[in-house]
N, C-alpha and C positions, 0 to 999 in steps of 0.2 A: 580910681579904678571904675571902669564902666561895666555894668552887668549886662550879660547877654541872656535874656530870658531865664534868669535864675542861676546862671553859671557864674562861679567865682573862680578866677584864674590866678595863678602865680605871676602871670604877666598882665600888663594893662591892655585892654581892648580899645582899639581905635576904629572908627568908621572909615572904611576905604571908599565905599560907594553906597549910595542909597537912592531908592526910588520907591514909588508906591507898591511895587511888587515884592521887593526884597531888600535886605541890607547885608553888605559884605563887611565883615569885621576882620581886622588884622590884629594878631596878638604880638605885641612888641616886648622887648626885654627877654625874649626867648632865645635859645641857642640854635636858631634857624628861622624858618619861615612857617607861620601857622595862619591859615585863613579859614574863616567860617562864614558860609553863605546861608542866611536865615530867611525863610519864607513863612509869613503868617498864613495859616490855613483855616482854622476855626478860632473863635475866641479862646484864648488860653492855650492853643495848640500850635506849635511851630515845627516846621521841617527844616533841618539844618544839615548842610553838606560840609563835612570836615576834611580839609586838606592840610595834613601836618607833615612838615619836613623838619622835625624837631623831636627832642626827648622831653619836651615841655611837661612840667608838672601842673596838673589842674586839680585844684582843691574844691571839694564839695562840702559845704558846711551844713550843720543841723538847722541853721536859720532859714534854709531854703525848703523846709518841710512842706509837704503838699505837692511836690513836683515828682511826677512819674516820668522816667526816661527809658526810651526804647532805642537801642543801638544796633546797627548792622555794620559789620566790618567787611569792606570790599577788598582792600589791600593792606598789607602790613600787619600790625599787631598792637593791641591795646591792653594794658594791665590795670586792673582795679585792685587797690589795696584797701581792705576793710579790716581794721584792727591788725592782727598778726598774720592774716591770710592774704594771699594774692590769687586773683582769678584772671584768666586771659581769654581774649577773643581772637580767633584766627580768621582768615578769609572765609566768608560765608556764614559765620556764626552770628547769632542774635542774642541780645541780652535785654532783660527788663530789670530796672532797679528803682529804688526810691532814694531821693536825695536828702531825706531827713536823717540820714546816718552820716557820720564823718567818714569820708572816703577820698582817696586820691586816685587820679588816673594818669598813667604815663604811657609813652610810646617807645617800647624797648628798642626797636630797630631804627628809630629815628625817622620812620616813614609810615604814614597811615592815611588811608582814605576810607571814608564811610559816612553813614547817615545817622543822624539822631532825630528822633521824634520826641520833643519835650512837651509834656502836658502839665500845665499848672492847674491842679485839681480845684483850686479856689476860684478860678475864672472860667474853666471849661464847662460845657453842659455835661452833667453826669450821665444823662441818658441821651443817646444820639439818635433816637427814633424820630426826633423832630427833623432830621435831615433826610432820613430814608425810612419809610414806614416799617419795613420788614426787618430793620436792624435794631435789635433790642440788646445793646451792649452798654454796660455801665462802667465808667472809668473806675469808680470806687470798688466794683467787683473785681476788675482786673488787678488793681493794686493789692487787694486782699488775696487773690488767687496766687499771684506770682511772688509777692513780697510779704505775705502775712506771717510766715515763720522765719524767713531770712530776707535780708535786704537786697539780695542779688540773685537773679536766675539767668541761666544761659541755655540756649538751644543750639546744638551743633549744626553745622552746615548740612543742608538737605535740599532736595528738589523743591519742596513746598516753600521753604524759607527763601530760596533763590527766586522762585516765581513771584513772590510778593515784592521783592526789592529790585530785581533786575531792571524793570521798566522805569523805575524812578531815576536811574542814572542817565536816561536818554529821553527826555520829554520835550516834544516840540514846543516852542514858545507860545504858539497860538492855542495850545490845549492846556497850558500849565495850570491856570487857576482852578478850573473844574477838575482836571485830572488829579491834582494833588488831593482834593477833597475825596474823590472816589477811592484813591489808593489808601488814604488814612483810614477811611471807613472799612476798606477791605482788610487792612492790617489788624485793626481792632477786632473785627469779626473773626478773623483767623485766630488771633490770640485767645478769644473767648472759648474756642473749641480745642485749643492746643493742650495736650496732656502734660501735666506737671510731674516730672519724675523727681523722687526725693534726693537722689545722689548729686553731689556737686564736686567737681574736681578742682582742688585748690593746691597751692604750694606754700610751704612754710617760709618764714622769714629767712631761715638758714639756707634753704634751697635757692631762694632768690638771690641772697647775698653771694653765694658760691658762684652762681651763673654770672652775676655782674662782675665779680672779681676776675673770672675767666675772660669775659668780654674786654675788660680794661687791659689785661695782659695781651690779648690778641691784637688790640689796637696799638699797643706799644711795640709789637713785634710783627708788623705786617709783612715783612719780607721773608720770614721763616716759614717752614712747613711743619707746623706743630702737630704732633700725633696725640691721640687720646691718652696713650700711655705716658707721654711726656707731661701732659697736663695733670694726669693722675698723680704722678710723682711730685710735681711742683706744689699741688694744692692739698696733698695728703688725703685724697678721696678716691674711692674705687672708680674704675672706668664706667661702671653702670650708673653710679651717682653723678659723675660728670655728665654723662649722656642725658640722663633723665632730667637733671636740673636745667641744663642748658637748653635742651629741646622744649622743656616746659615753659621757659621764659621767652625764648627767642624763636621757637617753632622750627628750628633747623639745626644742623650740626655746626660745630665751631668753624669748620672749613667753609661751609656754605654761607655762614654769617659773614665771615671776613670777605668773601667774594662779593656778597650783596652790598656790604658797606663800600667797597671800592667802586662798584658800579653806580651806586647812588651818589657818591662823591663825583664821579665822572659826569653823571647827569646834571649835577649842579653846575659844573664847569661849562657844559653844553648850553645850559640856560643862561648863564651869566657872563660868558666870555665869547670872544670871536676866535679863539684858538682852534687850530685844525683838529680833526678827529684823530689823526695819527699822532700829533703832539700830545693830546690828552691820553691816548693809548700808551705812549712811551712813559708818561708819568706814573702809570700804574703797572709798569713792567711788562707791557705787551709790545713786542717789536714787530708784530704782524697785525695789520689792521683787520683782517678777516677773523682772526682768533678773538680780538677784542670785540668785534661786532657780534660774534656769536655769544660771548660771555655777557655782553650788554643786553642782547635780546633775551637771553635766558632769564635775566633778572627783571628787566624793565618791560619787556614784552614787545618792543619794536627795535629797529636798528638805530644806531646813533644819529644818522642823517635824518631819518624819519622823526626821531624825537626832537631834534633841533628845529625841524620845519613845522612842528606842531606843538609849541610850548603849552598851549591850553590843555593838551591832553593829560597834563600832569594834575589836572583838577577833576574831581568826580562830579562837580556841580554841573547842571545842564547849562548850555550856552544862554547867556543873558540876552533878552530881546532888546 
């Protein structure tokens, strides 16, 4: 197993591409495709772009203590399980966590794009004023601020969080080295002034297990139109419990989840086969290409033809120079 800057995975990491600027890792033995593009920014500080088309389990072990991780979710959803609680990041959310606790990370919808800033506190400069005189931010202070009482903190989507991360997804190659340094300093300065609220929204193991049982049932009955009432009777839970548990884990209703799974499966076929769009549409019970195109655009963000013409758009990493 090869480590990626302190990350320990349930799958083995292989180097797909490497140059002085970055390293692209592929995670094999996964139930899909998982790619991580890592850029070293400062000593002990790396910026990683995560492109996950898998429900891959990532295990974080106590032996990686001293690593502070900042995550931003751009698309999809990520679940962190710490002991008997599960926490979720939705698009636009940010989290700060320490990896010296036993935690697992999963991608419930099988689709995730986002950024990780991984800081090895044993190697990174504690005070960053050596890089910019007016920036007095200490990594140890950030770790204590956000993870002193609990190992995981989340900030929900906001204009200020979006401002910090949006530009990192489209950085021109000629500016990349210096720009990454500026943005990391900006992020750490932003976090040093960010208010920490005591409340944390989490879901119990029972709620997560209920949602996953519903997911499995939906995927085994893709042709039916299942109502919340039917699911409530089948699983012996109230409609409100069905809704809250499923939305908490997957971020959408059961019907929207099933539609999204179909469109991501269609996107995989567009990436990996030369079948016609209409042929793929028919496989997912769409006999009308325009209706399929609308459903695909609602989930993926572009038309099937545009998606097929721009395969690289399925990565959140900036174009390699």
